[in-house]
N, C-alpha and C positions, 0 to 999 in steps of 0.2 A: 774384307773389301779393301783394307789398307795394305795388303801384302804386295800388291803390284805397284805401289807408289815408291819410286826410287828416292832415297835420301842420301845425298852426298855430304861430304865434310862441310861444304859451304852452307848447307841447310842445317846441319846438326849443331854447328857452332852457335848461331844466334839462339836456337832453341835451348841449348844448354845454358847459355848466359842468362836467358830469361828465367829459367828455372832457378838458377843460382840467385838471381836478383830477388825473385819472389821469396825464396827461403831466407835470404839475409834480411829482407824487409820484415818478414813475419817474425824472425828470431829477434831482430832489434826492437820490434814493437813489444814482444813479450818481455825483453830484458828491462823494459821501463817499468814493469810491474814488480811488486815485491817478490822475493823468492818463494818457491813452492814446488811440489811434485810436478813433473813435466807434463803428464797427460798425453792424450792421443788426439789425432785430428778429429774434428767434428764433435765427439762426445767429451773431449777435454778430460777432466779428472773424475768422470762418473764412476769408473771402476776402482778408483782410489778411495772413495768415500767410505768411512767406517759404517757398519750397520748397528753399532751400539757404542756407548761411552765415547762419543765423538771427541769430547774435550781432552781425553787422554791422547788420542792420535794427533790432535792439533798441537798439543804441547810437544809430542815426539818430533813432529815436523819442525816446530820452532827450534828445538835443540839441534836437529840434524842440519838445518839450513842456517843456523846461527843468526836468526832474525826473530824478533818478537811479533812481526807482522808477516803472515803467510798468505800467499795468493793461490786461489783455486779458480777454475773455470769449468762450468758444467753446461754443455750445449750453448756456449756463447754468453752465459750469465757470469759476470765477473763477481768474485767473492773474495773478501779478505777476512782473516781471523786475527784479532788482536789478543795477544797473550800476556801483556803487562798492563798495569794501571796507567803507566806513562803514555803508551800509544793509544790506549782506549780513551783517556781523557783528552789527549791532544785532538782527537778527531770528534768524539761525541760531545765533549764539553766545550772546548775552546773554539771549535768550528761547528757549533751546534746548528747554526743557520742552514748549513748544507747537509747535515747528517742526522736529521730528526724524523725522516719519513719512515714508512714501513715498506718492506718488500711485498711482492705479490704472494699470496698464500692460497693457491687453488683449492686445496682440500678444506682448509679451515674457513675461509671467507667466501669463496665462490661456490663451492658445492654445499657446505653447511652454511648457505648464504645468510641465514638468519643471524649467524654469529657476527656478522659485520657490524652489528650495533655496538660491540665492545670497543670503547675508545682506545683500549690497549693495542688494537690492531689497525686502527684507522690511519690512513696516510696523513702526513703533516699538512695542515691547512686551517682554514677558518672553522670548519666543523669540529675538527679535533680541538682547536683552541677554546671553543665554546664549552665543550665537555670538560676540558682540563681546568678551565677557570672556575667552574662550579666546584669541582673536587678540591682544588687548592684553597679556595676561600673557606671551605668547611674543615678540611683535614690537615692543612699545612700552615698553621699559624701558631703564635705563642699561646693562643687561647684554647688550642685543641685539647690539651691534657686536662686543664681545669674543667672544660665543658663536659668531658666524658668521664671524669674520675669516678663518679658515682656508678656509672654503667660498668666500668672496668671492675670496680670493687665488688659489685653485686654478682657479676658473672664469675669472678675468681672464687667467691664464696660458693657459688653453685657448683663449680668444678670440684672443690674440696668435698662437698657433700656427696657427690656422685662417686668420687674416688674412695671415700670412706665406706660407702655402701657396697660397691662391687669393684674392688681394685683390679681384678683380673680383666675387666672390660675397659681398661684405661684408654685405649686408642679410640674406642667409640665415644667415651666421655669427652675426650679432647675435641673430637670433631663436632659433637653435638653442642658443646658449650660455646665453642668459637662461633658456630653457625648461629646459635641463639643470640650472642652478643652483637654480631654484625647485622643480623636481620632487624634487631632493635634499633641499632644506629641508623641503618639505611631507611627503614620504613616505620619504625615505632611499634612493631608487632611484638607481642609476647609469645614466644614459641611454645608448642606443646612439649611436655616432658619426654615424649617418645613419638617417633613417626610423624614429625611435623611435616605437612605437605610441602610447604615452601622450602624447607631445608632439604627434604628428600629430592625434590625436583632439581634444585640448584646443584646438589651433589652430582646427579647424573649429568647435568649439563657441563659442569666444569671438569668432571672426569673425562668427558668426551673432548673438551677443548685441550686438556693436557695431552691426550693421545694424538688428536688431529694436528696439534701444533708441534709435535716432535720432529726435529730435523731428520730427513731421510726416511721417515716412517711410511710415507706413501709415494709411490712412483709418480703419481700425478703432479706432485709438487716439483719434480724435476722435469717431467714431460707434460706440460699443461694441456696439450692437445688431447690427452687421454680423458679429460673431463667430458668430452663429447661422445664417448662410447655409450651405447645403450645399456640399460640396467641388466638386461638378460645376457649380455656378452660375457664370454669366459674371462675371469679375472676382474670383473667389474663389481666385485663385492664391496669395494670402497664406496661406490655410489649408493648402494643400499644402506650402508652404514651411515653415510652422510645424511641421508633422508631421515633416518631415525634420530640421529644426534641433533639435526636441525629442529625437530619437534621439541626435544628437551630444552633447547635454547630458547625457542619461542615461548614456552611456558614460563621459563625463568624471567624473561623480559616482561611478559604481559601480566601474569597472574598476580604477583604481589602489588604491582602498581595499580591494577584495577581494584584490588581489595582496599588499598589506601584511599583511592578516590571515593569509594563507597563510604568509608569511614568519615571522610571529610564532609561528604554530602549529609551524613547523619549526625555530624557534630561530635563524633566520638574519637577522632584521631588523636594520637599522642605525638609529642615533639620528635622529629626525625630529620635526617638530611633531606629526603624527598619532600616532606611536608613543608619545611622551611623554604626550599627552592620554589615550590608551587605558590607559596604565600608571597614570595618576593618577586614574582614574575614582572617583567617590564611591560607596562601597558602599550608602549610604543612599538613593541616587537610582536610578530605573529605568535598567537597563543599556541597553535598546533606545533609550530617549530620548537618553541620553548619546552612544551611538554615532552616532545620526543627526546630532546637533549636531557631533560631531567630524568626521564624514564630509563634511558640507556646508561646514563651516568650512575644512577642508583644501582642498577643491575651489575654494572662493571665493578663498582666498589665492593658490592657484596661478594661477587665471585672471586675477585683477585685477593681480597682480604682473607677470606675463609681458607683458601688453599694454602697460601704462604704461611699463615699463622699456625695452622695445624701442623704443617711440615716442620716448622721450627720447633714447636713444643715436643713433637715426636723425637727430634734430634736431641733436645735437652734431656728427655727421659733416658734415651739410649746412652748419652754421654755420662750421666750420673751413674747408670747401672755399670758401665764399663770402667768407671774411674771413682771408686769409693773414697779414695783419699781426698779428691777434689770435693766430693759431696760432703764429707765430714768437715772440711775446712770452711766451706760456705755455710754450713749449719752452725759451726762455732762462731763465725762472724755474726750471724743473725742472733744467736743466743746472747752474745756479748753486747750487741747494739740495742736490740729491742726487747730482750728478755722473753720469758715464757707466757706473758699475759696478753700479748697482742700480736697482730700480724703487721708486716711492713707496709708502709705507705710511700707515696712518691716523695714526701719530705725527707725520707730516710736515704734517698739515693746517694748524697754526698758521703754519708757515713758507712756505706756498704760497697766499697770499691771492688771487693772480691766477687760479690754477686754480679756486679756490672761486667766484670772481666769474664765471668762464666758465660754471660749472655753474648758478649762479643765473640768469644771463642766458639760458641755454637754457630754463630753466623759464618765464621771462617772455616771451621772444621768440616762441616757438611752443608755447604751452601744449597739453599732450596732450589735454585735454578743454575746448574753448572754452566749452561750457555744462556746468556741473556737473549731476550727476543731480538732478532736481527733488526738493525737500522738500515736505511737505504740512502745513498748519496744522491742528491737531486741536481747537482751540476758538476762538471769536470773539476778535478782538484789535483794539485801536486803536493806530495808529502814525502819529505826526505829524498827528493829527486825522483820519486816514483810517480807515474801517471795513473790516476784513479779516475776512470770515466764515469759520467753520470749513469746512475742505475746500479752502481756497484753495491753489493750486499755486504754489510759489515756485521760480523758475528763476534761479540765480545766473549772471550773465554774466561768467565768469572772464576771457574774452578782453578785455572792456571794462575790467575792473579792472586787468589787466596791460598794457594799452595806454593808460592814463590819462596824457595829456601833462603834467598837473600833477605827478604822482608820478614819471613817467619821461619827461623831455624827449626829443623826437624818438624816439618809441617804436618806429617801424619799423626803426630802426638797431640792429644788433647791437653793443652797447657794454658790455662787462663793467666798464669803468672807472666806470660810474655807481654801482657798489656799493662803490667804494674811496675812501678819503680818507687822504692822507699814507701811502700804502702799506699801509693796513690796511682791513679791512672796516668800512664806515661804518654804524653802527647806526641812523642817522637815516633811511636809505633804506628804504622799505617793502619788506619781505622777500617776494619772489614766492611763496615756499612757503606763505604764508598763503592763497593762492588756487589753488595748483597741486594740492593733495591733498584737496580737499573742505573742508567747513565744519562747525563745531559738533560735535555728538555723532556725526556721520557722517563725520568726517575719517578719511582712510585709516589703518588701524591698522598697515599695513606700510610707512609712509613712511620710517622709519629705515632699514629694509633697502634700499629702493629708492634712497634718497639715498646710502647708503654704497657700494653697488655701482656706481652711475653715476659717482660721484666717482673711485673707484679705477679703473674702466675708462677714463674720460677721461684720467686721469694715465698709465696704462699705454700707451694708444694714442699720446698725444703724446710720451711718452718714447721710443717705439720706431719711430714712422713719421712721414713727412710725408704729409699728406692733400692730394691734388691730382688733377687730371684725368689 
């Protein structure tokens, strides 16, 4: 229909100038963002996104564009990846008032909607602060370790017994014993020796969370409108999976809390995080609201603590298996300091710097979460002359931070000595815990508990066993 419309030079010139102006405007807008792969109209960098080991590709882009901050755009969603501790802390720590919310997670939070109770995924605001306050009061104070020392010791002993009986099942033992300890801390329950229903249900739930929360694992996270397709539609298997996972999550949230309330009603409850929170409820605040916060905080602490602690201990065993000289040196330190007649305690920490260095190197060498849970910017910001609009998703590349060859020479090598100087911990070396437990206001509230138990467990295992094929 347009073939018969004559276009002379006088008409073409303004049209051409308009197109040039639009292109220049779009390009100048884009140039205000950090560097990154160029992308395509409409879909942006969708086709550039890696399907596995995202953290490796993000660092490759960082090297290619000579920038520790990389910009991506997917269907209009602005994303940046921070690849150094400096840029990560600049934004998530020093500007935490703007960078502490969470991005939209269609698969994990909206389809597996029952998982929205986990305050790990809540947007920043009053509800999140109420959950965080409870967790911090219990797990992030100078009294945390003394309060739980007996629990740590009892469960570390339990782990040794299990390893002694069936060492070939060491992975199952790690998972069960960590679950046993954290369910005791969270609810005061004594887990069954095998097939504990609370632990089994939580395992299913948090395995589902790990899968559903993986970047780029589900197309619906990139194209949220897909969440409206019917269950029977071709390719809608993700919706059926979300329904199944949502039920696991529901059981993890409700079942142990209901059992605890029954114990309280019968006067047989044991001290725990949830029990103390229920006991200390504020009579001036709505009871139902407080109970919901306590219930979801307890379930979050249980799930987050179990998965990360088990992953760390698996890394520790693997590192000792692959590095027998490190193992022998750590054992020699234990023999020299504590001798053959007892096991290490927290009072021995200053005298066991090599063991502490081994623990730090495990955090660095095989970080539990190579990419931290994304943060979201809640208002426009300028950083290094770049414009970052409200809603920008910020992905900290913890793997790149902990494999920085400037901070950690020969980063692929497992080398605890990098943290030591003259037989003591070297404060000049960047502490991997700055990147291993999250960032800013979203840093893990239970990191003191996790660090204490993994240090004690590592010491117990090395003092009692040789790790080998």
